C-alpha positions in Angstrom: 139.7 57.6 53.9 135.9 57.6 53.3 134.4 54.9 50.6 131.4 55.4 48.4 129.4 53.0 50.4 130.0 55.1 53.4 127.7 57.7 51.8 125.1 55.5 50.0 121.9 55.1 52.4 122.8 58.3 54.3 121.0 61.6 54.1 122.3 63.3 50.6 121.9 66.8 52.4 124.1 65.8 55.1 126.3 64.4 52.7 126.6 67.2 50.6 126.8 69.7 53.3 129.5 67.7 55.3 131.7 67.5 51.8 131.2 71.4 51.3 132.5 72.2 55.1 135.7 69.7 54.2 136.2 71.8 51.3 136.0 75.2 52.8 138.1 73.9 55.9 140.9 72.9 53.3 141.0 76.1 51.3 144.7 76.5 52.2 145.4 73.5 49.8 143.9 75.6 46.8 142.4 72.2 45.4 138.8 73.9 44.3 138.4 76.8 42.0 134.5 76.9 42.5 131.9 75.5 44.6 128.7 74.4 42.9 126.7 74.7 46.3 123.4 75.8 45.4 122.7 73.5 42.7 124.4 70.4 44.9 122.0 71.3 47.6 118.8 71.3 45.2 120.3 67.8 43.8 120.7 66.4 47.2 117.2 67.5 48.6 115.7 65.8 45.3 117.4 62.5 46.3 116.2 62.8 49.7 112.6 62.9 48.3 113.4 59.9 46.3 113.0 62.0 42.8 116.5 61.0 41.7 118.1 57.3 42.6 121.1 55.5 41.3 124.3 53.4 42.5 125.7 56.5 43.8 122.2 58.5 45.2 123.4 61.3 47.6 127.4 60.6 46.8 129.6 63.9 46.6 131.9 64.2 43.8 134.2 66.6 42.4 135.1 67.3 38.6 138.2 68.6 37.5 137.5 72.2 35.9 138.4 71.6 32.3 134.8 69.3 32.3 131.7 71.2 31.5 129.5 70.8 34.1 126.6 73.3 35.6 126.5 75.6 38.4 129.9 77.4 38.1 132.2 78.8 35.2 133.8 76.0 33.2 137.6 77.7 33.4 140.0 74.9 32.7 142.2 77.1 35.0 142.8 79.8 32.3 142.0 83.3 32.1 140.9 82.6 28.6 137.8 80.7 30.1 138.1 82.8 33.4 133.9 83.3 33.0 132.8 80.7 31.2 129.5 79.3 31.9 128.9 76.1 29.9 125.7 75.9 28.2 125.5 71.8 28.8 127.4 69.2 31.0 130.3 66.5 29.8 128.6 62.9 28.8 130.7 61.6 32.0 129.2 63.9 34.2 125.7 63.3 33.0 126.4 59.5 33.6 127.8 60.2 37.4 124.4 62.3 37.9 122.1 59.8 36.2 122.9 57.4 39.1 122.6 60.1 41.8 125.8 61.8 42.4 126.2 65.2 43.4 129.1 67.4 41.9 130.1 69.7 44.9 132.8 71.6 43.1 135.4 72.1 40.4 138.8 71.0 40.9 142.3 73.3 40.2 144.5 72.1 37.3 147.3 73.2 35.3 145.7 75.9 32.8 144.1 73.7 29.5 145.8 70.6 31.1 149.4 71.5 30.3 151.4 70.7 33.0 152.8 68.2 35.5 152.5 69.8 38.7 149.3 72.4 38.7 151.6 75.3 39.3 150.5 76.3 35.8 147.2 77.1 36.5 146.3 80.9 35.9 144.9 80.9 39.2 147.6 79.8 41.4 149.3 76.1 42.3 147.4 73.6 44.2 149.5 72.1 47.4 150.2 68.7 48.2 148.0 66.9 50.7 150.8 65.4 52.5 153.2 68.1 52.3 152.0 71.9 51.6 155.6 72.9 50.2 155.3 70.3 47.7 153.2 69.8 44.5 150.1 68.0 44.1 151.4 67.1 40.2 149.4 67.5 37.7 147.6 68.2 35.7 144.7 66.8 37.4 146.3 68.0 40.8 143.2 69.6 42.4 141.2 66.3 42.1 143.9 64.1 43.6 144.1 66.0 46.5 140.5 66.5 47.4 140.6 62.7 47.4 143.3 62.5 49.1 142.1 64.8 51.9 138.6 62.9 52.1 136.8 66.1 50.9 134.9 63.2 48.3 135.2 59.6 47.8 136.3 60.1 44.3 136.7 62.9 41.7 137.3 63.0 38.0 140.4 63.7 35.9 141.8 63.5 32.5 144.7 61.9 31.5 146.7 62.8 28.5 150.5 61.9 29.1 150.2 61.1 33.0 147.7 63.8 34.6 145.8 61.1 36.8 148.5 58.6 37.4 151.2 61.0 38.7 149.1 63.0 41.0 147.5 60.2 42.3 151.0 58.7 43.2 152.2 62.1 44.7 148.9 62.1 46.8 148.6 58.3 47.9 145.3 57.7 46.1 144.2 55.2 43.3 143.9 56.8 40.0 142.8 55.2 36.8 143.6 56.1 32.9 141.3 54.0 30.8 142.1 52.4 27.5 141.6 55.0 25.0 138.0 55.4 23.8 136.8 53.9 27.1 134.8 57.1 28.3 133.8 59.9 25.8 135.5 63.2 26.0 132.3 64.8 24.9 132.2 68.0 27.1 135.7 68.1 28.1 138.0 70.8 27.0 140.3 69.1 24.4 144.2 69.0 25.0 145.6 66.4 22.8 142.9 64.2 21.0 144.7 61.2 20.2 145.7 60.4 24.0 143.0 62.1 26.1 141.2 59.9 28.3 139.0 60.5 30.9 139.2 58.7 34.1 139.0 59.4 37.9 140.4 59.2 41.7 139.4 57.2 44.6 140.3 56.2 47.7 140.3 52.5 46.4 140.4 50.2 43.6 136.7 48.9 44.2 135.1 52.5 44.1 137.5 53.4 41.2 135.7 50.1 39.5 132.1 51.5 39.7 132.7 54.7 38.9 134.3 53.8 35.7 131.7 51.5 34.9 129.3 53.9 35.2 130.8 56.1 33.2 132.5 53.8 30.7 130.6 53.1 26.8 129.6 54.6 23.4 128.7 58.3 22.9 127.5 59.4 19.5 128.9 62.9 20.0 132.1 61.0 20.4 133.2 58.8 17.6 136.0 57.4 19.2 134.6 55.7 22.2 134.3 51.8 22.2 131.3 50.0 23.0 130.7 49.2 26.5 133.4 46.7 27.2 133.8 47.4 31.1 132.7 45.0 33.8 134.0 44.9 37.1 135.8 41.8 38.0 134.8 40.6 42.1 138.2 38.5 42.0 141.3 38.2 39.8 143.2 34.5 38.5 147.0 34.3 38.8 148.4 36.7 36.6 152.2 36.7 34.5 153.4 40.1 35.4 156.0 41.5 33.9 158.4 44.4 35.9 159.7 47.0 33.0 163.3 46.8 33.5 163.9 50.3 32.2 161.6 51.6 34.8 164.0 50.5 37.7 167.4 51.9 36.9 169.4 54.1 38.8 167.8 57.4 37.5 164.6 56.3 39.7 164.8 57.6 43.0 165.9 54.6 45.3 162.9 54.5 48.1 160.6 54.8 45.0 162.3 51.4 43.8 162.3 50.1 47.2 158.3 50.5 47.6 158.0 49.1 44.2 159.8 46.0 45.1 157.6 45.5 48.2 154.6 45.9 45.9 156.0 43.2 43.7 157.0 41.1 46.7 153.2 41.0 47.8 152.0 40.1 44.2 154.4 37.3 44.6 153.5 36.1 47.7 149.5 35.8 46.3 151.1 33.6 44.0 151.3 35.7 40.6 154.1 34.9 38.2 156.5 38.0 38.1 159.5 38.1 35.4 161.7 41.3 34.3 161.1 42.7 30.8 162.5 44.9 28.7 160.6 47.9 26.4 163.5 49.3 24.4 161.8 51.9 22.6 160.3 53.5 26.1 163.5 55.4 26.2 162.3 57.8 22.8 158.6 57.9 24.5 159.2 61.4 26.1 160.6 62.8 22.7 157.7 60.9 20.6 155.2 62.8 23.0 156.4 66.2 23.1 156.4 66.4 19.2 152.7 64.7 18.9 150.9 66.2 21.8 152.0 70.0 21.3 151.3 69.5 17.7 147.4 68.6 18.5 147.6 71.2 21.3 148.0 73.9 18.8 145.4 72.6 16.4 142.9 72.1 19.3 143.8 75.9 20.9 143.4 77.6 17.5 139.7 78.0 18.3 140.4 80.6 21.1 140.6 83.6 18.9 139.0 86.3 21.0 136.2 86.2 19.0 133.6 83.2 19.7 133.8 83.0 22.9 136.8 82.9 25.8 138.8 85.8 26.7 138.9 88.8 24.4 141.2 91.6 24.9 140.0 95.4 25.2 141.0 98.5 23.0 141.5 96.5 19.8 142.3 98.1 16.8 142.8 95.5 14.2 141.7 92.4 13.7 145.4 90.9 14.2 145.8 92.5 17.3 142.6 91.2 18.4 143.4 87.6 17.7 147.6 88.4 19.4 146.1 90.3 22.2 143.1 88.0 23.1 146.0 84.8 23.1 148.6 86.5 24.7 146.0 87.6 27.4 144.5 84.5 27.9 147.0 81.9 27.7 150.0 80.9 30.4 153.6 80.4 29.6 153.3 76.9 29.1 150.2 77.1 26.6 152.1 79.1 24.5 155.1 77.2 24.7 153.4 74.3 23.3 151.7 76.2 21.0 154.9 77.4 19.7 156.1 73.6 19.4 153.3 72.2 17.8 153.0 74.9 15.3 156.8 74.2 14.5 156.6 70.4 14.2 153.4 70.8 11.9 154.6 73.5 9.5 156.2 72.9 5.8 159.4 71.4 5.7 159.4 70.2 9.6 156.4 67.9 9.4 158.2 65.1 8.0 161.6 65.8 9.8 159.4 65.5 13.2 155.8 65.1 13.3 155.9 62.2 10.9 158.8 59.9 12.1 157.5 60.6 16.0 154.2 59.0 14.6 156.6 55.8 13.2 158.4 55.8 16.1 155.1 55.7 18.3 154.3 52.6 15.9 157.2 50.9 17.1 156.3 51.2 20.7 152.8 50.3 20.3 154.4 46.7 18.5 157.0 46.4 21.4 153.8 46.3 23.9 152.2 44.2 21.8 154.6 41.7 21.9 155.2 41.8 25.7 151.4 40.8 26.2 151.4 37.8 23.8 153.3 36.9 26.8 152.3 38.8 30.0 149.1 39.7 31.2 150.6 42.6 33.1 153.2 45.3 33.2 154.3 46.8 36.1 156.8 49.7 37.6 157.1 52.8 39.0 154.5 56.1 38.4 157.0 58.9 38.5 160.5 58.7 39.4 160.6 60.3 42.5 157.7 61.7 44.9 156.3 65.0 44.8 158.9 67.7 44.6 159.2 70.8 46.1 157.0 73.8 44.8 158.6 76.0 42.3 161.6 73.3 42.1 160.8 72.8 38.2 159.2 75.6 37.2 162.0 77.9 35.5 162.9 74.3 33.7 160.2 72.9 31.5 162.5 70.0 30.5 163.1 68.7 34.2 159.5 69.2 34.6 158.8 66.8 31.6 160.9 64.6 32.8 157.9 63.6 35.5 155.9 62.0 32.9 158.5 59.8 31.5 156.9 56.6 32.9 153.3 57.5 32.5 153.7 58.8 28.8 154.5 55.3 27.2 151.2 53.6 27.7 149.1 57.0 26.8 151.0 56.7 23.7 150.1 53.2 22.9 146.4 53.8 24.1 146.7 51.4 27.0 144.7 51.3 30.2 147.1 52.1 33.1 146.6 52.9 36.8 148.3 54.4 39.9 147.7 52.7 43.1 149.3 53.7 46.6 152.9 51.4 47.2 153.9 53.1 50.3 155.6 56.1 51.8 159.2 57.2 52.3 161.1 58.1 55.3 159.6 61.4 54.5 156.0 60.2 54.5 155.8 61.1 51.0 153.6 58.8 49.3 154.8 56.6 46.3 152.3 55.0 43.6 152.9 51.5 41.7 151.9 51.7 38.3 149.9 48.7 36.5 149.7 48.4 32.8 147.5 46.0 30.9 146.2 45.3 27.2 143.8 47.6 25.7 140.4 46.7 27.4 142.1 45.0 30.3 141.0 48.0 32.8 138.6 45.9 34.6 141.4 43.4 35.4 143.9 46.0 36.7 141.4 47.3 39.1 140.8 43.9 40.3 144.4 42.8 40.5 144.8 46.2 42.8 141.8 45.4 44.7 143.0 41.7 45.7 146.6 43.2 47.2 144.9 46.1 49.2 145.8 46.4 52.9 148.2 43.5 52.3 
C-alpha cells in the first residue's frame, strides 16, 4: 500500500487523476458517496503551479461524509442531509488543505455515524476491502476501505465509541482515535459531544502521526479543543505494557487472541515489559455507553426539524406533521432507536435512575484507568472480539451489533487515545487489529510504538 511520501514531489494532477481512477475502479465496494473531482483537479493544478505548498502538497485524501467539505454535498449518509451543500469546511479539512492536501471524495458511513458496520447508511452498505461478503466495520467504514484499497494514502474519520478503530481492524490499516479534544470538531456533524473525536486512517503509523500533527491544536470555534501537544516521535524508549485480562477471555475469537498474542511477543522481543492487568469496570462500559451516547444523540439530532435545513416532508398540513414526517423520512431505523433511548433516559423520573448512574460509573472507569497508568505506560488488547462479520449477519439484532464495540468503548468514555494497528490475519485471510491505549495526550507515543514494530 502507498505511503504519503510516494506522492510528495510528484505531479499533483497525476496524483489526483490516479486516485480518481482507482476510486471509480473500486465502485463495487460502495466506499465513496461522491467525488469532488472538479475542485480536486483545480487544487492539483494550483499545487503544480506552485501556488499551494506544504508538507502534503499534491497528496490526495478522502473525508468521511459527516465532515463539511466543499465540492459535493455533505450528507452524513442520511436522507436528512442528502442535498446539503456545506457553506464552509471543517477545521480539520482546512488544516490539511493549508498543507497542500487534496480531497478527492467523501466516504460512506452509517447514517449520522450511528452504527458499527456501515450497513446503516441511507445509501447502501460498504463492503469489506478483503471480502465483499463481509462488513467494512463502522461507522467510518468507507474511509477505512478506500485506504485499504490504496485509493488514497490516508482518510479522515470520526470515532465516538470505536468508529475508526473497528473498521481499521476489519480492513487491515492503521486507525487513530486521539485524546478527546486533540482535533477540532468544528464543521463535523455531531453525534455524542462528550466522546466524539476526529482521527484518521493510514497505511502506516508514521503517516498517521504526520496527519494528526497537522490536524491537532486549539480552535477558538471548538472550546473542547486542547492546546497543541502533539509532536511526532522519531523513536520510543522501552515501555511497560499491560495486557487487559478482560479483553483476552474465551468470549473473544481464538484467532483474534492468537494474533494479539503474536503482536505481544514482538513487543517483548524488542525489550518492552509486558504484564497482565485488570480493569473490572470494563464489563459495564457498554451499558454506560448506550445510556450516555443515545442521550447526547437525541439532543444533537433535535435540530433536524424540517424547517431550518435538511429534509422537509411534502404535503404537510400542520406543524406537528411537519416535524414528525420530516424526521420519520429523514432518519434511518438506528437513528430513531437512539433518539428514543436517549429521550427516555433523559426524561423526568428516569434521568437519575439511568443517565446519572451511568455518569457515576463512567467516573469509576476513568479512575481505574488512571490507577493503571500510574504503573503502566500503555495498555493493549484486541480491537474487536471477532474479525469482520458477514453482511446482514447482525442487522436484525441491535444488541449483537453493539457488542462489536465492547473493546473500543471504554477508552472513548475515558477520553483516552487509542489506536488500531494491523496484527495479522486469520486463516481465512481476514485482518485482525490490535489496540494500543495510552494515558491522555500520549497519542504520539502510541504511534511511535506502533511504528517501531511495523513489519517485524
